[in-house]
N, C-alpha and C positions, 0 to 999 in steps of 0.2 A: 351319832353313827349316820343318819340316813341322811343329815344337812353334807354331812363329811363326803359321801360320799356324792352327793349333786354339788359341792364345791368340786373336788376333783375333776367329776365330768365336766364342767362349765370350762376350767383349765383345758381338761384336754382336747374338747371341744374347741376353745381356742387355738391353742398350739397347733393342731390341724388347720384352722383356716389361716392362722399366721404361716403356713408351711405351704398350703395352698396359694394362698397371693403370694408368697415370696418366689415359690416354683412360677407362677404367671408373670410376676415380672419379670423376672433369669428371662423367660423363654420370649417375652413378648419386647422386655428393651436391650437389654444384654446383651444375650445373644446374639453371635455375628449374621448378619441378614446379606450377605452379598454373593451373590450368584456366576460372579465373571471370575478368568482365572488371571486377565492379568493383574498389574502392579495397581490399576488406579481406571478409572472411568471418567468418560469428559461428559457431564450433563448441562445443556442449552434450555435454559427458561426463558421463555418470552415474556416480554413487556406484559399481553393481556392474557397471559396464560392461568386458569385458571387448577385447582388442585387436583382436577381430574384428566387434565392436562400433563401434570408432571406425576402424575400416576402411569399414565400412557410411558414418559418418558423412560420414567424409571422402572419399570414391571421387569425387560428383559434381562436387569439387573439384580434384582432381587430375587431368594426364595422364598421369601413367604409376604405377599403384598398385606396380604387382610392385618400382618401382626403391625406392618407399617402404618398403614392404614388407621388404625387404633391409637399409635403414640400419636401419630401426624394430629388425630382428634383431640387426645391427651393434652398436648403442648399447645393448641391452639395454630397450629400451621396450615390448617385446610383453609381458615380465613383469611388467610395473612403469606401469600404467596410472594415470594420477591424473584425478579428476574434475573437474569446475570451470568455466567461460567464457572461452575463447580466441580469439586474434583472428588470424586467420589472413592476412599480406599479400599482396597481388598480387606473383609473381614469386618470392615464397619458393623456395628449392631444400629437396631432403628433409631436411637437415643444420638449418636454419633452423627447417622446419615440427616435427621432433623435439624441438629445446628451447624449442618453443612451447607444443606441448602437456605436456611433462613440469613445467613452472615456471615458466612464465608465466597463472595465474590471475588473469584482469581481474575485478573488481567488477561490478557492475551498481546501476542507478537504481531502487530499490524503490517507488513510490507508491501513495499509499490515502487513502481520505478519503470523511466525510458515507456509510458505511455503518451498516445497520441494529442489523446483530444478530453474533453472534460467524462465524456461518454465511455472513455475507454478506463479511467481511472473510479468512473464508480462502480461499472462491472467486476473491479480487482478488488475495491473498498468491500462490496456488497457479497462478498464472498469469504469475506471474511467477520463480519460483525454484525448483528441484528438489523440495520439498515436496507432497506434493499436498494437496489442502482437507480429509479425514479427517483425514491425522497434524498439520494446522497445529489444526483443531477440538477434537481432542485434547489436546494441548498447553494452545490456551488455556483449556479445561473443566476440567485436571486439578485434581484436589481440594486433594492437597498444596500447587503449588505456588499457587493463591487463598488459602489457608490462611496461606501463609507469608509472602503480600503481604498479608494482610488484606484481600482482596478476597472477592465472594459473586459468584454467578452474575448477580445483576442488577448489578455496578459491572464489573464484568472489562472490557468494552468501553471504559470510560472508562480503560482502560492506553496505549490504544493510540493515540497526539497524531498526526492526520494529519498528514505531510509528505513529504518525500521523503529517502529513507534509502539508503547504500550497503551492499549485500550481497555475500557470494559466491553464484552462482546455485546452487553447491551446501549453501549451509546449510540445516541439519537445522532442524524443527519446532522444536525444543524451544530451538536456537540464538538464530532467529529472534523467540520468543518474551523468554528471557532476556535480548538484547538492548534490546528494546522497553522493559521495567523500566527500564535507564540511559537512554534516550533519554528516559521518561516524570520519569525522576531531577533529570535535568539540567534541562526544562523548566521543572519546577516547582523554578526557585530561588528563591533570600531572599526574592526582590522579588513575585514572583508569590507565593510564601505569604503573604508580611506581607500583602501585599491582601487574599487572602482571608479573612485571620484579621481586619482589618477590619470585614468583610461579615459575621463571625458565621458563615462557609461555610467545611466542610472543600476541599481540590481536586476531592473527586470531586462535590461538591453544587456548584460553578463549572464543576463539568463537562453536571452535569444538566441546569444553567443555562441556560447556555450551546448544550445541544443542543436547545432549545424554541427560544433565537435564531435559532439558523442555520436550523429550519425554518418561522419567523415570515418571516425575508425574507430574502432574497438579494443584499440591496444590502449590502454592508461599510459604506459612511457610514451608514446609518441603524443597524446595529447595536447602537449604543453607549446611541443615544435607546431601540433597546424595551429593552434591558437596565434601562435606569433605568425604566421602566414597574413592570416584575417586580419591581424593587427597592425598588420604592415599593409595592404592593403586600405584597411579604413583611416589610416594615418594619413597615407599618400593619394588618397581622393577615390582610389580605386574602387570598381565594383566590385563585393563580394566576391561575385560569380559560381554561387555554390549549388553544387548539383541537386543536393536534399531539398535546397531550395523548391528548385523546381519542380522534383516528386510531391512534394508535400501541395506545391500549388495546382499542381495537375489531380489531386488525390480531391485537393477541397474546391477545385471548379466543378468536379465531375462527380462530388457527393459520394464517392467511392473509396474508403480509406480500407476495403480488404483485395485492393489491388495492390499487386506486387510488381515492382518495375525496379531493375535490376541494370538498365542503359536508358540513359536521357538522351533522344535524339534531338537531332536540331528543331524539329518544327516543335518541341516538349518549350524550345530558351523563348517563346514568340507569346507564353502565355501570357497574357495582361492581368497581373495579379500583382501588388505589392509584397508576395515573399518571394517572388521571381527576383531572384537577384543579380538574374543577368541583364535586367528592367531596370530594376530599380535603385538608387544607391543607400548606405547604409545599413541597415542590421531589420531583419525583418518588426511588420509594427508586434508581434509577438511571435513566443516559442512554438517552433516546429515539431517541439516531443520535449515530455518529460529529461532533462537532461539528471545524468548523475552528478553525485556531489562532486567529483573526480574532471567532469568536464568544468563545471563550475570555477573550482581553481584554478584549472589547467587555465581557463582565460585569466582568471586573478592574476596570477604565476606566470603567464606565457614566456615562454623561451625569446631570448632575444638572439636575432640571428639577419640574416639579407636576404631570406627565400622570400619569393611572390609567386610561387605558383608548387603544385604538387600531385602527381597522379598514383595509383596503385600501381604496387611495384612485383610484377607480375615474377620475380625469382625469389620471394621474401614473402609469402601471401600474408596478407591483413595489415601489412606494412605499406608506404609510401617512398616515392621518390621523391626527394623537391631539387626547385631549381630556382636560380637566381636573375635567369634572364630565360624571355619569352621561346629565344630558339634554343636554347637547352630545353625549356619545358618541352616544347613540340616535338623533341626528337624524344621523350620519352615516353610521350604519349603516341608517336606512332608503332612507339614497342606495344605499348597496351593497348593500343588500338586493332592491330594484327593478333594478339593473343586471344581476347575477347572475341573476335569473329573467326577465328577457329573453334570456340568452344560453342557456336553458334546460337550464342545470345544476341538476339535481337531487339528485346524488351528487354 
């Protein structure tokens, strides 16, 4: 009888122990441990992050950081932190959270457009991925990389075709740059290359001309017509005489890309720069800005017409008046000059 009581006691103690253990597992591992009200929270873990860094990032999102730490230790995550961008969903338990930050790095959408310089591009990208602007700029300007891809400091900006791309947040500067090489090659498919060849232009020359078109008009539907004007001038051996190139030449010569220039003066036309298309024939040696895909395609699919001149249309803001002859253009230009002078725009 005494032995029987001992066995019963042991059994009861075992059951109590199992109950306590089950309660511990439930409360530590399976109970929801999120403290935010949104549907999900974004977590960014740096490449060199330690578990303490992760805990600092997650702590505001957790009801009980201590149980999270306990599960992290049990699952071996403390010594196996993975960098990346992770989505923690409301109501997740510690087990779910650990599994997420260990293996579910979520890509992000990276967008960029209309940058004037590699410095600007590096700044824009560094605001979206882990790599900082200095490492990105160094990667963009790396001489061995430029030589390998037959680029120069003047043409390098044209490698980066504005669009929305998918990257992992913890992508390195070099990986970002190298992926953009692939995107550039995909963009310049057989059809686009054939159209560039028909124009007797390289892809980079097309991009350089597209950058001018981009600067000349914000109206996407007008870009093929503006491109047609410049194609007509090139085919006739005329100077492009594009004001945006003069503005770029001025900014470059003064090393001041923060200045805002709304009006090109006659003195500006004398700036001695290969980007000044009032002085130098052909397209500039590189893009004066990063053109949209619509501008690149506007050059490749330019509107065929007999226009050689255009000026801003003061009756239809944003658009331009086009002319076939210089005399007609001068009339249109006089109207524009009168209007802009009335606005008090001197520079």
